C-alpha positions as CSV (number, residue, x, y, z in Angstrom):
1,M,19.9,-5.2,7.2
2,A,18.4,-1.2,8.5
3,T,16.6,-1.7,11.4
4,P,13.2,0.6,10.8
5,P,12.6,3.6,12.9
6,E,10.6,3.4,16.4
7,G,6.9,3.1,15.7
8,S,7.3,0.8,12.5
9,D,5.8,-2.6,12.1
10,I,8.1,-5.9,10.9
11,S,6.3,-8.7,8.4
12,S,7.1,-12.1,9.4
13,R,10.3,-12.0,7.2
14,E,13.2,-11.5,10.2
15,G,14.8,-8.0,9.7
16,V,12.8,-7.3,6.6
17,R,11.8,-3.2,6.3
18,V,8.7,-2.3,5.5
19,P,7.2,1.1,4.9
20,D,6.4,3.2,7.3
21,F,4.1,5.4,5.2
22,F,2.4,5.9,2.1
23,I,1.1,9.1,0.0
24,V,-2.1,7.4,-1.9
25,G,-2.9,10.0,-4.1
26,H,-4.6,11.1,-6.4
27,K,-3.3,11.9,-9.3
28,K,-2.9,15.6,-10.3
29,S,-3.0,16.6,-7.0
30,G,0.7,17.1,-6.0
31,T,1.7,14.0,-5.5
32,T,4.9,13.5,-7.2
33,A,6.1,17.2,-6.1
34,L,5.1,15.8,-2.7
35,H,6.7,12.5,-2.6
36,Q,10.1,15.2,-4.4
37,M,10.4,17.0,-1.8
38,L,10.0,14.5,0.9
39,R,12.6,12.4,-0.9
40,R,15.3,15.2,-0.2
41,H,14.3,14.7,3.6
42,R,17.4,13.4,5.6
43,Q,15.2,11.6,7.7
44,I,12.9,10.1,5.0
45,F,13.5,7.3,2.5
46,M,11.7,7.1,-0.8
47,P,12.7,4.8,-3.6
48,E,13.4,6.1,-6.8
49,L,10.3,4.5,-8.5
50,K,7.8,6.5,-7.8
51,E,4.4,4.4,-8.0
52,P,5.1,1.1,-7.3
53,H,1.6,0.4,-7.1
54,F,2.3,-3.1,-5.4
55,L,-0.6,-3.3,-2.9
56,A,-3.6,-2.4,-5.4
57,S,-4.4,-5.5,-6.5
58,D,-7.4,-4.4,-8.3
59,R,-5.2,-2.5,-10.6
60,R,-4.0,-5.1,-13.2
61,P,-2.9,-4.3,-16.9
62,R,-4.7,-6.2,-19.5
63,F,-1.4,-6.6,-21.4
64,P,2.9,-6.4,-20.4
65,P,4.6,-3.5,-19.6
66,T,6.5,-2.3,-22.0
67,K,10.4,-2.4,-21.9
68,G,11.6,-0.2,-18.7
69,Q,8.4,-0.2,-17.1
70,R,9.2,-3.1,-14.9
71,L,6.8,-2.7,-11.2
72,P,7.5,-5.3,-8.8
73,A,5.6,-8.5,-9.0
74,T,6.1,-10.0,-5.4
75,L,6.2,-9.0,-1.9
76,D,10.1,-9.9,-2.2
77,E,10.4,-7.8,-4.9
78,Y,8.3,-5.0,-3.7
79,L,10.0,-4.8,0.0
80,A,13.1,-4.5,-1.7
81,L,12.5,-1.0,-2.6
82,F,12.7,-0.3,1.2
83,A,16.5,-2.4,1.8
84,D,18.2,0.7,1.7
85,A,16.5,3.1,4.1
86,T,18.6,3.6,7.4
87,P,17.7,3.1,11.0
88,G,16.9,6.7,11.6
89,Q,14.9,6.7,8.4
90,R,10.9,6.7,8.2
91,A,10.6,4.9,4.6
92,G,7.1,5.3,2.5
93,E,6.4,4.9,-1.0
94,A,4.3,6.8,-2.9
95,S,1.5,5.4,-5.4
96,A,-1.3,7.9,-6.1
97,S,-3.8,4.7,-7.4
98,Y,-4.1,3.5,-3.9
99,L,-6.9,6.3,-3.1
100,W,-8.9,4.5,-5.7
101,S,-8.1,1.1,-5.3
102,R,-10.7,-0.9,-3.2
103,T,-7.6,-3.3,-2.0
104,A,-5.2,-0.8,-1.4
105,A,-6.4,0.4,2.0
106,D,-6.9,-3.3,3.5
107,A,-3.0,-4.3,1.7
108,I,-1.6,-1.1,3.5
109,A,-3.2,-1.9,6.7
110,D,-2.0,-5.8,6.8
111,L,1.3,-5.3,5.9
112,Q,2.0,-2.4,8.0
113,P,-0.9,-1.5,10.9
114,K,1.2,1.5,12.2
115,A,0.9,3.2,8.8
116,R,0.6,6.4,8.4
117,I,-1.5,7.5,5.0
118,I,-1.2,10.7,3.2
119,A,-4.6,11.5,0.8
120,I,-5.0,14.9,-1.0
121,L,-7.6,15.9,-2.4
122,R,-8.2,18.3,-5.4
123,E,-11.9,19.9,-6.8
124,P,-13.2,17.0,-8.8
125,A,-14.0,18.9,-12.5
126,S,-10.4,20.3,-12.6
127,F,-9.1,17.1,-11.2
128,I,-11.1,14.7,-14.1
129,R,-9.9,17.2,-16.4
130,S,-6.1,17.6,-15.9
131,Q,-6.4,13.9,-15.7
132,H,-7.9,13.6,-19.0
133,L,-5.2,15.7,-20.2
134,Q,-2.7,12.8,-18.6
135,F,-4.2,10.6,-20.3
136,L,-4.3,12.3,-23.9
137,R,-0.5,12.8,-23.4
138,I,0.8,9.1,-22.2
139,Q,-1.8,8.2,-25.0
140,F,-4.2,6.1,-22.8
141,E,-6.9,8.1,-23.9
142,D,-7.8,8.6,-27.5
143,Q,-10.8,11.2,-26.9
144,K,-9.4,14.5,-26.9
145,S,-13.0,15.8,-26.2
146,L,-13.7,15.4,-22.0
147,R,-17.2,15.4,-22.8
148,K,-16.9,12.2,-25.1
149,A,-14.3,10.8,-22.4
150,V,-16.6,11.1,-19.4
151,G,-19.7,10.6,-21.6
152,L,-18.0,7.1,-22.9
153,E,-17.9,5.9,-19.3
154,E,-20.5,2.8,-18.8
155,D,-19.5,1.5,-22.4
156,R,-15.8,1.3,-21.4
157,R,-17.0,-0.4,-18.2
158,R,-18.5,-2.8,-20.6
159,G,-15.0,-3.6,-22.0
160,K,-16.5,-1.2,-25.3
161,H,-14.3,1.8,-26.9
162,I,-10.9,1.2,-25.2
163,P,-8.1,2.9,-26.6
164,R,-5.8,0.2,-27.8
165,R,-3.0,1.8,-26.1
166,C,-4.8,2.0,-22.6
167,P,-3.6,-0.7,-20.5
168,F,-5.9,0.0,-17.0
169,P,-9.4,0.4,-18.7
170,Q,-10.8,1.3,-15.0
171,M,-8.4,3.8,-14.9
172,I,-10.1,6.2,-17.7
173,L,-13.9,5.5,-16.1
174,Y,-12.9,8.7,-14.5
175,S,-16.2,9.7,-12.4
176,D,-14.8,6.7,-10.4
177,H,-11.8,8.8,-8.9
178,V,-13.7,11.6,-7.0
179,H,-15.7,9.1,-4.8
180,Y,-13.7,11.2,-1.8
181,V,-15.9,9.5,1.1
182,E,-16.3,6.2,0.3
183,Q,-12.0,6.3,-0.1
184,L,-11.3,7.9,2.4
185,R,-13.7,5.6,4.7
186,R,-11.6,2.5,3.2
187,Y,-8.7,3.9,5.4
188,H,-10.3,5.2,8.0
189,A,-12.2,1.9,8.7
190,R,-8.6,-0.2,9.2
191,L,-6.9,2.7,10.4
192,P,-6.9,5.3,13.2
193,S,-7.8,8.8,12.3
194,E,-4.4,9.9,13.5
195,Q,-3.0,7.6,10.9
196,V,-4.6,9.3,8.0
197,L,-3.7,12.8,6.7
198,V,-6.4,14.4,4.6
199,L,-4.6,17.7,2.5
200,I,-6.4,19.2,0.1
201,Y,-4.5,20.6,-3.1
202,D,-5.5,24.1,-3.2
203,D,-3.6,24.5,0.0
204,F,-0.6,22.4,-1.2
205,R,-0.6,25.6,-4.1
206,R,-1.0,28.2,-2.5
207,D,1.6,27.7,0.6
208,N,3.4,25.0,-0.8
209,E,6.2,24.9,2.1
210,A,3.5,25.3,5.0
211,T,1.9,22.0,3.3
212,V,5.2,19.9,3.3
213,R,6.1,21.1,7.1
214,R,2.9,20.0,7.9
215,V,3.3,16.5,6.4
216,L,6.9,16.6,8.4
217,E,5.0,16.9,11.5
218,F,2.7,14.0,10.7
219,L,5.9,12.2,10.1
220,D,7.4,12.2,13.1
221,V,10.5,13.8,10.9
222,D,12.4,17.4,11.5
223,A,9.8,19.8,10.3
224,A,12.5,22.5,10.6
225,E,14.9,21.4,7.6
226,P,15.0,23.7,4.5
227,I,12.1,23.1,2.2
228,E,12.6,23.8,-2.2
229,A,9.6,24.4,-3.5
230,V,8.6,21.7,-6.4
231,D,6.1,22.3,-9.4
232,A,6.1,18.5,-11.3
233,N,3.7,16.7,-14.0
234,V,2.2,20.0,-15.3
235,T,0.6,18.6,-18.1
236,T,0.9,21.5,-21.7
237,R,0.8,19.4,-24.4
238,I,-1.1,16.5,-25.6
239,V,-0.6,13.9,-28.6
240,R,-1.9,14.9,-32.3
241,S,-1.9,11.7,-33.4
242,Q,-0.6,8.1,-32.3
243,Q,-0.6,7.1,-36.1
244,L,2.1,9.7,-36.4
245,D,3.6,8.9,-33.0
246,D,3.9,5.4,-34.2
247,M,5.0,6.1,-37.5
248,L,8.1,7.9,-35.6
249,G,8.7,5.8,-33.3
250,S,8.6,2.6,-35.8
251,I,11.7,4.9,-37.4
252,S,13.2,5.5,-34.6
253,S,13.3,1.8,-33.0
254,G,14.2,0.5,-36.2
255,D,11.2,-1.9,-36.4
256,G,9.9,-2.9,-39.6
257,S,12.5,-3.2,-43.2
258,T,11.2,0.0,-44.5
259,S,11.9,1.8,-41.3
260,R,15.1,0.4,-40.4
261,A,16.5,0.6,-44.3
262,A,15.1,4.6,-43.5
263,K,17.4,5.1,-40.2
264,T,20.1,2.9,-41.7
265,V,20.4,6.1,-44.3
266,V,19.6,8.7,-41.9
267,K,22.2,7.1,-39.7
268,G,25.0,7.1,-42.1
269,L,24.3,10.7,-43.0
270,T,23.9,12.8,-39.8
271,T,25.3,12.5,-36.1
272,R,23.4,11.2,-33.1
273,N,23.4,14.7,-31.6
274,M,21.3,16.0,-34.8
275,R,19.3,12.8,-34.9
276,Q,17.9,13.7,-31.8
277,R,17.0,17.3,-31.8
278,A,15.2,16.4,-35.7
279,M,13.3,13.9,-33.6
280,R,12.4,15.9,-31.2
281,M,11.4,18.9,-33.0
282,T,9.5,16.5,-35.1
283,R,6.9,15.4,-32.0
284,Q,7.1,18.7,-30.7
285,K,5.7,20.5,-34.0
286,V,3.5,17.6,-35.7
287,V,3.0,14.9,-33.1
288,H,2.3,16.9,-30.2
289,S,-0.1,19.9,-30.1
290,E,-2.1,22.5,-27.3
291,P,-4.3,20.8,-25.1
292,P,-8.3,21.7,-26.2
293,P,-9.6,24.6,-24.2
294,V,-11.7,24.2,-21.5
295,D,-15.4,23.4,-21.9
296,Q,-17.0,26.0,-19.4
297,E,-21.0,24.2,-20.2
298,F,-18.9,21.1,-19.4
299,T,-16.8,21.9,-16.5
300,L,-20.6,23.2,-14.7
301,E,-22.2,20.0,-15.6
302,L,-19.5,18.2,-14.5
303,Q,-19.5,20.4,-10.8
304,R,-23.3,20.3,-10.7
305,R,-23.0,16.2,-11.1
306,F,-20.3,16.1,-8.0
307,L,-22.1,18.8,-5.9
308,P,-23.7,15.5,-3.8
309,E,-19.9,14.4,-3.3
310,V,-18.5,17.6,-2.3
311,E,-20.9,18.1,0.6
312,S,-20.3,14.5,1.8
313,A,-17.0,15.6,1.8
314,S,-17.0,19.1,3.1
315,E,-19.0,16.9,6.1
316,Y,-16.6,14.3,6.8
317,L,-13.7,16.3,6.6
318,G,-15.2,18.9,8.8
319,R,-14.1,21.7,6.0
320,D,-16.5,23.6,3.8
321,L,-15.0,22.4,0.6
322,V,-18.5,23.9,-1.0
323,A,-17.2,27.5,-0.7
324,L,-13.4,26.5,-1.7
325,W,-13.7,24.9,-4.6
326,G,-17.0,27.8,-5.9
327,Y,-19.8,24.9,-5.3
328,D,-22.0,27.5,-3.2
329,K,-21.9,29.8,-6.6
330,L,-23.2,27.3,-8.8
331,G,-27.0,28.6,-8.8
């Protein structure tokens, strides 16, 4: 079994590796790109599974995951993700739910008291819109209007108007994701400040390489290694119709007698590559559509709503996010 690098803690299971660092979120704030860039570093080990979510015990699905989506369900399964880390590597993982979660900070600190935490904050209104588009694309959300989706938050908190394909109703309570000071305090309450690095998404977008080198220095690994920039998880299209998507999925998988018969006929007349290309084109042209345009008026409403949160985050971090994010021009 691999021996962890200096500064790591070991769980009560002798010789079992636990992660040294955690990218805790938020979603749509560069966490996927950062994960991919760090994985390429020879002194860093991160499992292929980007988001185990195991330490966010309050993130529980309301129905079983679909095939191919199984996440670690036990501590042994979770720790097995890091078993291949070599002695000279820092082991880490990236679960964007950990910043939102009310339980993850305690769970991380209990598992690894010397854990290093990396959080990325994004301007609230643009974050919420990007999150909404992502949830539309993966069909966690069924309200194409961001205004309507945010307006449903209180009803959804009571279990109403939950999209049928959304396994995590808490995730579509958009406003809950941008309580930045409250979220950061959970980590600072359990870990020394020097073990928590807070990044700003604007910095990451403006100078990808410099931000990653700052992370490498924070992790005490070689910060001079070449870095290849990554731009991941850019949401460009959304699902136009869940019904059409369901129908195509049924035909593709052969569920139901009609779809099985149709699939048999089509299979006899075409090659596999032809069928796959036709399915992709159909999804692109019929099922998927361009995202709705930005509602500038509602964006302004969101910014005014979250101005107190941005002011608090500015004071908490000692950085003028009010000016950086344009909140000083709201009027």
